[in-house]
C-alpha positions as CSV (number, residue, x, y, z in Angstrom):
1,M,94.5,-75.0,52.8
2,K,97.9,-76.0,53.7
3,S,100.8,-75.8,51.1
4,Q,102.0,-79.4,50.5
5,V,105.5,-80.3,48.3
6,A,103.7,-82.6,44.8
7,C,106.1,-85.5,43.9
8,A,106.8,-84.9,40.3
9,I,110.5,-83.1,39.6
10,V,111.6,-81.5,36.7
11,M,115.5,-79.9,35.5
12,L,116.5,-77.2,34.2
13,L,116.8,-76.9,30.2
14,F,120.1,-75.4,29.4
15,G,119.6,-74.0,25.4
16,F,119.0,-77.3,23.7
17,A,121.3,-79.1,25.9
18,S,118.6,-82.7,27.0
19,V,118.6,-82.9,30.6
20,P,117.7,-86.6,31.9
21,V,115.1,-86.6,34.3
22,Y,114.3,-90.2,36.5
23,A,110.9,-91.0,37.4
24,D,108.8,-93.8,38.7
25,D,107.7,-95.0,35.1
26,S,104.9,-96.8,36.6
27,A,102.9,-93.6,38.2
28,A,99.3,-93.2,36.9
29,E,100.0,-89.3,36.0
30,I,102.6,-87.6,34.5
31,A,103.0,-84.2,35.6
32,A,103.9,-81.0,33.5
33,G,103.9,-77.5,33.9
34,G,104.8,-74.2,32.6
35,L,107.4,-73.0,30.5
36,Q,111.1,-72.9,31.7
37,L,114.4,-71.5,30.6
38,R,118.1,-71.2,31.9
39,Q,118.4,-69.2,34.5
40,E,117.5,-65.7,32.8
41,A,117.2,-62.9,35.6
42,R,116.8,-59.8,33.3
43,I,113.4,-61.7,32.1
44,S,110.8,-61.0,34.8
45,M,107.2,-62.9,34.8
46,E,105.0,-60.1,35.0
47,K,101.2,-61.9,35.2
48,E,100.4,-65.9,35.1
49,R,97.3,-67.2,34.5
50,L,96.9,-70.7,34.8
51,T,93.8,-73.0,34.3
52,I,93.2,-76.4,35.1
53,A,90.3,-79.0,33.6
54,E,89.4,-82.1,33.6
55,K,90.3,-82.3,29.8
56,K,92.6,-79.2,29.0
57,I,95.4,-77.3,31.1
58,S,95.5,-73.5,29.2
59,V,98.3,-70.7,30.4
60,E,99.0,-67.3,29.8
61,F,102.5,-65.5,31.2
62,D,102.9,-61.9,30.2
63,F,107.3,-61.7,30.0
64,L,109.0,-58.3,30.0
65,N,112.8,-58.1,29.1
66,E,113.7,-55.5,32.1
67,T,116.7,-54.7,30.0
68,D,117.7,-52.1,27.2
69,Q,118.6,-54.5,24.9
70,D,116.7,-57.7,23.3
71,I,117.2,-60.9,25.0
72,T,116.9,-63.8,22.3
73,T,116.6,-66.8,24.4
74,E,115.7,-70.8,24.3
75,V,112.4,-71.5,25.9
76,A,111.2,-75.1,26.4
77,F,108.4,-77.0,28.0
78,P,109.4,-80.3,29.1
79,I,107.6,-83.0,29.8
80,P,108.3,-86.0,33.3
81,P,109.2,-89.2,31.3
82,Y,106.0,-91.2,30.4
83,S,105.9,-95.1,29.7
84,A,103.5,-97.0,27.0
85,W,101.5,-98.1,30.1
86,D,100.5,-97.0,33.4
87,D,100.1,-99.2,36.6
88,E,96.5,-100.1,36.0
89,G,97.2,-101.5,32.7
90,D,95.7,-99.0,30.7
91,P,97.4,-97.1,27.6
92,R,99.2,-93.7,28.0
93,G,98.5,-90.6,26.3
94,T,101.5,-88.8,24.6
95,F,101.1,-85.2,24.8
96,N,100.7,-84.8,21.0
97,D,98.2,-81.5,21.5
98,F,100.4,-78.8,22.9
99,R,99.8,-75.6,21.4
100,V,101.4,-72.5,22.2
101,W,100.5,-69.0,21.0
102,V,103.0,-66.0,21.3
103,D,101.5,-62.2,21.4
104,G,98.4,-63.8,19.7
105,R,99.8,-66.0,16.6
106,E,100.6,-69.7,17.3
107,Q,104.1,-70.3,17.1
108,S,106.1,-73.2,15.6
109,Y,108.2,-75.7,18.1
110,E,110.7,-78.2,17.6
111,T,109.9,-81.6,19.8
112,E,113.0,-83.7,20.9
113,A,111.9,-87.0,22.3
114,K,114.6,-89.3,23.8
115,A,114.3,-93.2,24.9
116,R,115.7,-94.2,28.0
117,L,115.4,-97.8,29.9
118,K,117.6,-98.0,33.8
119,G,119.6,-95.0,33.0
120,A,120.1,-95.9,29.3
121,D,120.1,-93.7,26.3
122,Y,118.5,-95.8,23.0
123,T,117.2,-93.2,21.3
124,D,119.7,-93.5,18.1
125,L,119.2,-97.4,18.4
126,L,115.2,-96.9,18.1
127,R,115.7,-94.4,15.2
128,K,117.9,-96.6,13.3
129,M,115.1,-99.0,13.1
130,N,112.7,-96.3,12.4
131,I,110.7,-96.8,15.2
132,D,108.9,-93.2,16.0
133,I,109.8,-93.1,19.9
134,P,106.9,-90.9,21.0
135,T,104.3,-92.9,20.1
136,F,106.5,-96.0,21.3
137,G,106.0,-97.0,17.0
138,H,102.4,-96.3,17.3
139,A,101.1,-98.8,19.4
140,G,97.8,-97.2,20.3
141,D,95.7,-98.5,22.9
142,L,97.8,-102.3,23.0
143,S,95.1,-103.2,25.4
144,A,92.6,-103.3,22.5
145,E,92.3,-107.4,20.6
146,S,93.3,-106.1,17.4
147,R,97.0,-103.9,17.4
148,P,97.3,-100.6,15.0
149,A,97.4,-100.8,11.4
150,D,100.7,-98.7,11.5
151,F,101.9,-100.4,14.7
152,Q,106.2,-100.8,13.4
153,I,107.0,-103.7,15.7
154,P,105.4,-106.7,14.1
155,K,107.0,-105.0,11.3
156,L,110.7,-105.5,12.3
157,S,112.7,-107.8,11.0
158,Q,113.4,-110.8,13.6
159,Q,117.0,-109.7,14.2
160,D,116.1,-106.2,15.2
161,K,113.2,-107.5,17.6
162,A,115.3,-110.2,18.8
163,T,117.8,-107.2,19.8
164,L,115.1,-105.0,21.7
165,V,113.9,-108.0,23.7
166,R,117.4,-108.8,25.0
167,L,117.9,-105.0,26.1
168,G,114.6,-105.1,27.6
169,L,112.9,-102.4,25.0
170,L,110.1,-105.0,24.2
171,D,108.6,-107.6,26.0
172,K,107.1,-111.4,24.8
173,N,104.0,-109.5,23.8
174,D,105.9,-106.7,21.5
175,V,105.2,-104.4,24.1
176,P,107.3,-100.9,24.5
177,A,109.0,-101.0,27.5
178,W,111.4,-97.4,27.4
179,A,110.3,-94.7,28.8
180,V,110.0,-91.0,26.8
181,E,111.3,-88.1,27.8
182,K,110.1,-85.4,25.5
183,M,110.6,-81.6,25.3
184,Y,109.0,-79.1,23.3
185,H,111.4,-75.4,22.7
186,W,111.7,-72.8,20.2
187,S,114.0,-69.5,19.9
188,Q,112.3,-66.5,21.4
189,V,112.9,-63.2,21.3
190,F,112.1,-60.7,24.3
191,P,112.1,-56.9,23.2
192,A,113.8,-54.7,25.7
193,H,111.1,-53.1,27.9
194,K,108.6,-54.7,26.4
195,I,106.3,-57.3,27.7
196,V,106.1,-60.8,25.7
197,H,102.1,-62.8,26.1
198,I,102.5,-66.3,25.6
199,R,100.0,-69.0,25.9
200,H,99.8,-72.5,25.8
201,E,97.7,-75.6,26.5
202,Y,97.4,-79.3,26.7
203,A,95.4,-82.0,27.5
204,P,96.7,-83.4,30.9
205,I,97.4,-87.2,31.5
206,E,95.6,-87.5,35.0
207,G,96.2,-90.0,37.6
208,Y,93.5,-91.9,38.7
209,G,92.7,-95.7,41.1
210,P,89.9,-96.3,44.3
211,V,90.8,-95.1,47.5
212,E,89.1,-97.1,50.4
213,I,87.4,-94.2,52.6
214,D,88.9,-94.2,55.9
215,K,92.5,-94.5,54.2
216,V,92.0,-91.2,52.4
217,S,93.5,-89.3,55.1
218,T,97.0,-91.3,54.6
219,E,96.5,-92.4,50.9
220,L,95.3,-88.5,49.8
221,N,97.4,-86.7,52.2
222,E,98.5,-84.3,49.5
223,A,94.8,-83.3,48.2
224,C,94.1,-81.5,51.6
225,I,90.9,-82.6,52.1
226,E,88.6,-79.9,54.4
227,P,86.9,-81.9,57.5
228,A,83.9,-81.0,56.4
229,L,84.2,-82.7,52.5
230,Q,85.7,-85.6,54.7
231,N,82.3,-85.9,56.7
232,R,80.2,-85.2,53.7
233,L,81.8,-88.0,51.2
234,E,82.2,-90.5,54.3
235,T,78.1,-89.7,54.1
236,M,77.7,-90.6,50.9
237,V,79.6,-93.5,50.9
238,T,77.2,-94.6,53.5
239,E,74.5,-94.2,52.1
240,N,75.6,-95.6,48.5
241,L,76.5,-99.0,50.4
242,K,72.4,-99.2,52.0
243,R,71.4,-99.2,48.5
244,R,74.3,-101.2,46.7
245,P,75.4,-103.4,49.5
246,T,78.3,-105.0,46.9
247,A,79.6,-101.7,45.9
248,G,82.1,-100.9,48.3
249,S,83.7,-98.3,50.7
250,Y,85.5,-96.3,48.1
251,I,85.9,-93.0,46.6
252,Y,86.7,-92.1,43.4
253,P,89.8,-89.7,43.1
254,M,91.2,-88.4,39.6
255,W,94.0,-86.1,40.2
256,I,96.3,-83.1,38.0
257,K,99.5,-83.0,38.5
258,Y,101.4,-79.4,37.6
259,I,105.1,-78.1,38.0
260,L,104.6,-75.0,39.5
261,K,108.3,-74.5,40.4
262,S,109.8,-74.0,36.3
263,A,108.6,-70.3,36.8
264,N,112.0,-70.1,39.0
265,T,114.0,-70.0,36.1
266,W,112.8,-66.7,34.9
267,K,113.4,-63.9,37.5
268,T,111.4,-64.3,40.6
269,P,108.6,-62.9,42.2
270,I,105.8,-63.9,39.5
271,K,104.6,-60.0,40.6
272,D,100.7,-61.5,40.0
273,F,99.1,-65.0,40.0
274,E,96.0,-66.9,39.6
275,L,94.6,-70.4,39.8
276,T,91.4,-71.3,38.2
277,V,90.6,-74.6,39.0
278,E,87.2,-75.7,37.4
279,R,84.7,-78.6,38.5
280,P,84.0,-81.7,35.6
281,V,81.0,-82.4,35.1
282,P,79.2,-85.3,37.2
283,S,79.9,-89.0,36.6
284,H,76.6,-90.6,36.2
285,G,75.0,-87.9,37.6
286,N,77.5,-88.4,40.4
287,P,79.1,-84.5,41.1
288,A,82.7,-84.3,41.9
289,F,84.7,-82.5,44.6
290,V,87.8,-80.1,44.5
291,S,90.3,-80.0,46.7
292,F,94.0,-79.4,46.2
293,C,96.5,-78.1,48.8
294,W,97.1,-73.7,48.9
295,D,99.2,-71.9,51.3
296,G,96.5,-68.7,51.4
297,K,92.6,-68.3,50.5
298,V,90.6,-70.1,47.9
299,E,87.6,-68.2,46.6
300,R,84.5,-70.3,44.8
301,M,83.6,-67.9,42.4
302,D,80.4,-70.1,40.8
303,E,79.2,-74.3,41.3
304,N,82.1,-75.0,39.5
305,H,84.8,-72.3,39.4
306,F,87.4,-72.0,42.5
307,V,89.7,-69.3,42.4
308,A,93.3,-68.8,44.3
309,R,95.2,-65.5,43.5
310,K,99.2,-64.7,44.9
311,V,101.0,-61.6,44.2
312,N,104.7,-61.6,44.3
313,F,104.8,-65.5,43.8
314,V,107.4,-67.6,44.2
315,P,106.9,-71.0,44.5
316,S,108.6,-73.6,47.1
317,S,106.4,-76.6,45.8
318,D,103.9,-78.3,42.6
319,L,100.2,-78.6,43.0
320,T,98.4,-81.3,42.7
321,V,94.3,-80.9,42.2
322,Y,92.1,-83.4,42.7
323,Y,89.0,-84.6,41.6
324,L,86.8,-86.7,44.0
325,W,83.3,-89.2,43.6
326,A,82.2,-90.7,45.9
327,V,80.2,-92.6,43.8
328,R,80.6,-93.6,40.1
């Protein structure tokens, strides 16, 4: 598989400073990734074990302080901006299940969330109105027939609501329009000449959308679909059309983005890197196929697990894992 540069970019965190990250709010996926800090050449990443599955991403790191003194620094897990709706009109998740362990013990952390719209920061305004920024005021599923009981927008005064509408932070249907920039962070001690083991996990927010089979090579070029898989997908779509003429000539991809380049804020390279990708369970009895770009060998460990490894790895691009269904 050939290396391919993924779309999402995350800037570096310096201490507690907030760094603005601008992206297309209508993007269907949210890319998240590894732990970051200010550029720190004294701490190396000895090992990284990354596992990507449909419902959970888990990552384990071994960090080594190579100096003769303990180092205390702020470590962060930043999330690129997300909005209340994706471009299919469906509600977004809010990355509220992030968990982290340090040397086997669960670590507490602080959360910083900012509300932005067209480059402007409205965090203070929304806080003064007691609006919970990361959940869009506990908006929940705004496509449901009834709004959640704790949805905060309807409880605002008419004056406050008018202000938010005027600024573009609400539409006429009370749907929040700001983007959330969220970051989890904590202070971490790295003892001199010792390994610190950090593990974190979270549920990814995936992208999705049908693609016509004859447009796969152009619209899914980040998937690096091999010719044999392309032929198999085309055959399955053709056979499905014979059974169901109204089904359409589509495949149904879902993709998960992961930001690998955040590892470069530590001393490079990652000395021992391993990626495991897990195949999703069949959908309505139809199998999923796995495809992603990788510069190197990908091993099939069993029917549902694929492994890629690197030694002395310096990520030059981020990662997008595709799950492909020919029939849904």
